[in-house]
Steps between C-alpha positions, in 0.01 A plus 500: 500500500635841412415836655453804279615847603360785292727804485474851358821667387606862539378572144165322549605171346318195638676165539428173676774310678457138604660351808482138603476537877364754749848558645605650164242784514693750717836449326325549165321817618835636631678419174247680279413766758856631498434604141167662585263212417203479736203276558155563640320829560538755773231449766301797627704660779816323381674200646535500879791337680650518854699813590809285566519432126520866387875493442549137401212437256610348167360742242585264215207275608257761368717634218580827676844662502617718791690822434579836655329795328659838418390634840679216682176323589456123483257382231416197287411478132210264436331454161630836378383694808711642783385434856668706773579371850300677766541438873200576715608518863300340780224715646383425850265756652181480700297550180711314244725198498681408176796268454820592317462430129750497216325520165589544137244710318456751220249769409188368326430586138163544331568184301551281811225254585264652758521208742878547531477870597529597867405838641198723452334572164604845386793499745843348496483135400772241478569141406680274750722229358603345831484586868692355790325517836446307821698242686431201279754228437760553228409283201830338409393421143461875433835609643794622291778286650772753417310782673427283801872422528581872477697470178268688263341847502 
């Protein structure tokens, strides 16, 4: 039995890759993801992972490439769009309690699907690619081994 992985390239090209076993899925996603190939669609609100993974997530799994923009800010390029790293500090007051969140997001465009847009109609809206929040367990399969070892930026 083979497993099919459907990928979209940086130029919109669609391909299907076959792997023979489930254990080949992540290495295949990493291989193609390093060149910008991605699979699946962005869920509303973006992907959510534990805060502990914010600096060790393997961006190649989703076909995103990290970089530092001209202003010295961390960002990732995903499907031709730039998503900037934003750190929302913990808020703990009598009226409001919010955890620390690290998210990668960009300003919404009129052409973006309505269900992906966050924020108020007529106001500032954005699209979140991924957010890291909470004290959940690190998912080893999603970790960039070089980053976790402290050898990559």
